[in-house]
C-alpha positions in Angstrom: -38.5 106.1 -217.1 -39.2 105.5 -213.4 -43.0 104.8 -212.6 -44.3 104.5 -209.3 -48.0 102.7 -208.6 -49.4 103.7 -205.5 -52.6 101.2 -204.7 -53.7 98.9 -201.6 -54.7 96.4 -203.8 -51.8 93.9 -204.5 -53.4 92.4 -207.7 -54.0 96.1 -209.2 -50.3 96.8 -208.8 -49.2 93.4 -210.0 -51.3 94.0 -213.2 -49.5 97.1 -213.8 -46.2 95.7 -213.4 -47.0 93.0 -215.9 -48.8 95.5 -218.6 -45.3 97.5 -218.2 -43.3 94.4 -218.9 -44.9 94.4 -222.2 -43.0 96.9 -223.6 -40.0 95.5 -223.3 -38.0 98.4 -222.2 -35.3 98.1 -219.7 -35.3 101.6 -219.2 -39.0 101.6 -217.6 -38.8 100.4 -214.1 -41.7 100.0 -211.6 -41.6 100.9 -207.8 -44.9 100.0 -205.8 -46.1 101.2 -202.5 -49.5 99.9 -200.8 -50.6 103.6 -199.2 -50.1 106.9 -199.8 -47.3 107.9 -197.1 -45.2 105.1 -198.3 -46.0 106.3 -201.8 -44.9 109.7 -200.7 -41.5 108.3 -199.3 -41.1 106.4 -202.5 -41.6 109.2 -204.6 -39.0 111.5 -202.9 -36.4 108.5 -203.1 -36.8 107.2 -206.6 -37.8 110.7 -208.6 -39.9 109.1 -210.9 -41.5 110.7 -214.0 -44.8 109.0 -213.7 -47.0 108.3 -210.6 -50.2 105.9 -211.1 -52.1 106.8 -207.8 -55.2 104.8 -206.7 -58.0 107.3 -205.1 -59.8 105.0 -202.8 -57.5 103.7 -200.5 -58.3 102.8 -196.7 -55.6 105.3 -194.9 -55.7 108.4 -196.9 -57.3 109.2 -200.3 -55.1 109.5 -203.4 -56.1 113.1 -203.6 -54.5 114.0 -200.4 -51.3 113.5 -202.1 -51.1 117.3 -202.5 -50.9 117.9 -198.6 -47.2 116.1 -199.1 -45.9 118.5 -201.8 -45.5 122.2 -202.5 -46.4 123.4 -205.9 -42.7 123.4 -207.1 -41.8 119.9 -205.6 -44.1 118.0 -208.2 -42.0 117.5 -211.5 -43.5 114.1 -212.3 -46.7 113.2 -214.2 -50.0 112.2 -211.9 -52.0 109.9 -213.3 -55.0 108.8 -210.8 -56.7 105.5 -211.2 -60.5 105.4 -209.9 -63.3 102.9 -209.9 -65.2 106.1 -211.0 -65.7 109.3 -208.5 -68.0 111.4 -210.3 -66.6 114.6 -208.8 -63.1 113.6 -209.1 -63.3 112.5 -212.5 -64.9 115.7 -213.7 -62.3 117.6 -211.7 -59.6 115.8 -213.7 -61.3 116.5 -217.0 -61.8 120.0 -216.1 -58.3 120.5 -215.3 -56.8 118.3 -218.3 -55.5 115.7 -215.8 -55.3 112.3 -216.8 -57.2 109.3 -215.3 -57.5 105.5 -215.7 -60.6 104.1 -214.9 -60.8 100.9 -213.2 -60.9 98.0 -214.2 -57.8 99.1 -215.7 -57.1 98.2 -219.2 -53.6 97.4 -220.3 -54.3 99.6 -223.7 -55.0 102.8 -221.4 -51.9 102.2 -219.2 -49.5 101.8 -222.3 -51.3 104.7 -223.6 -50.4 106.8 -220.4 -46.8 105.7 -220.1 -46.3 106.6 -224.0 -47.8 109.8 -223.7 -45.7 110.9 -220.8 -42.7 109.7 -222.7 -43.6 111.9 -225.8 -45.1 114.8 -223.6 -43.2 115.3 -220.5 -43.2 119.0 -219.6 -42.7 119.8 -215.9 -43.8 123.3 -216.1 -47.3 122.4 -217.6 -47.5 119.7 -215.1 -47.3 121.8 -212.4 -49.8 124.4 -213.4 -52.3 121.6 -214.1 -51.8 120.0 -210.8 -52.0 123.4 -209.2 -55.5 124.2 -210.6 -56.4 120.5 -209.7 -55.6 121.1 -205.9 -57.7 124.3 -206.0 -60.5 122.9 -207.6 -60.5 119.9 -205.0 -60.0 122.1 -202.1 -62.7 124.7 -202.8 -64.9 121.9 -204.4 -66.1 124.2 -206.8 -64.8 124.6 -210.7 -63.6 128.0 -211.4 -61.2 127.3 -214.3 -61.3 124.7 -217.1 -58.3 123.4 -219.0 -58.5 123.7 -222.8 -56.3 121.5 -224.8 -54.5 123.5 -227.8 -51.6 122.6 -230.2 -49.1 123.7 -227.9 -49.9 123.1 -224.5 -53.1 123.9 -222.1 -54.6 127.2 -221.5 -56.7 127.6 -218.6 -59.7 130.0 -218.6 -62.3 131.2 -216.2 -65.4 129.1 -216.6 -67.6 132.7 -216.1 -65.7 134.3 -219.2 -67.0 131.8 -221.7 -69.8 133.1 -223.4 -70.1 130.3 -226.1 -68.8 127.0 -227.8 -69.4 126.2 -231.5 -68.4 122.7 -233.0 -66.0 122.4 -235.9 -65.5 119.1 -236.9 -63.2 117.3 -234.0 -62.4 120.7 -232.7 -64.4 123.3 -230.6 -64.1 127.1 -230.8 -64.2 128.7 -227.4 -65.4 132.4 -227.3 -64.7 134.5 -224.3 -66.1 137.6 -222.9 -62.8 139.4 -223.7 -63.2 139.1 -227.5 -60.5 136.1 -227.3 -61.3 132.8 -229.3 -59.6 129.8 -228.8 -59.4 126.8 -231.1 -59.4 123.5 -228.9 -58.6 120.1 -229.8 -61.8 118.4 -228.4 -65.2 117.8 -230.3 -68.3 119.6 -228.8 -69.7 116.5 -227.1 -66.8 116.8 -224.6 -67.6 119.7 -223.0 -71.2 118.9 -223.5 -70.9 116.2 -220.9 -68.5 118.6 -218.6 -70.4 121.8 -218.4 -73.4 120.5 -217.2 -74.4 120.1 -213.7 -74.5 123.1 -211.4 -73.0 125.4 -214.6 -75.3 128.0 -216.6 -74.4 126.2 -219.9 -77.1 124.9 -222.3 -76.8 123.0 -225.6 -79.5 124.8 -228.1 -78.3 123.4 -231.1 -76.1 120.3 -232.0 -73.3 122.8 -233.0 -73.7 125.4 -230.1 -73.2 125.4 -226.5 -74.2 128.6 -224.8 -73.7 130.2 -221.3 -77.0 131.4 -220.1 -75.8 134.4 -218.6 -74.8 136.1 -221.5 -78.2 135.8 -223.4 -79.3 139.2 -224.7 -82.5 138.4 -226.7 -84.5 135.6 -227.9 -86.1 136.1 -231.3 -88.9 134.0 -232.6 -88.4 135.2 -236.3 -86.7 133.4 -239.1 -86.6 130.2 -237.4 -85.5 131.2 -233.9 -82.4 132.4 -232.7 -80.3 133.4 -229.8 -78.7 137.0 -229.7 -75.7 136.9 -227.1 -74.2 140.2 -225.4 -71.3 139.8 -227.8 -73.6 140.2 -230.4 -73.2 136.6 -231.7 -76.2 134.9 -233.5 -77.0 131.1 -232.1 -79.7 129.0 -233.7 -82.1 127.1 -231.5 -83.3 123.6 -233.0 -86.7 123.3 -233.3 -86.9 120.4 -230.4 -85.1 122.3 -228.1 -87.7 125.4 -228.7 -90.0 124.5 -225.1 -87.2 123.7 -223.0 -85.4 126.5 -223.7 -88.3 128.8 -223.0 -88.6 127.0 -219.9 -85.4 127.7 -218.7 -85.1 131.3 -219.7 -88.2 131.9 -217.7 -86.6 130.7 -214.6 -83.5 133.3 -215.2 
């Protein structure tokens, strides 16, 4: 497996090469570039299966890589490295695109490599990265990638009525009546569906889309009726906060 590392910091590139050497696998080869134009040329020459790409670089940001490739030209897994750009990280998570936070942890790099070895799927990669390209270009989150047992399903954020916890899984209910069981806990979505989005967590096991609230019912311990006739409980400690929120709708 060929890996291309694009990072303007020589120490970061050396660190990743040293980490890969721990695999003691001669079939894994690392190539490196110090900026995006050099990295793109390297990608086109060596045809890697994995590209580790730094976001914050002086000549061009790593996210500008999409301007060099058409959708069907990206046949490599792309993993971004970042010291933490809040918007970029959220974009990666919304589109089920992997990333590595700096400072780089060896275990995280090895985890990414093993994941690519076991689950490389060119068609799925192209779908995920196309969604990410559109998100970064528009600066708006329109869809979210939901990891399921056999891949990733992209759904419109506006179509999600509610999410319900089921242990380490989450069931996502949509406005068309369909539901999807996702292999992520509810707390993952609680963090993701927050700023600038109409989602609220009225109970530890539920997240709702405020646009689909039909009625707030005070009897029987307080609960929320949604447009699809689903009933969601409202925790006592959330009641005052919730009433303030619906007053603004």
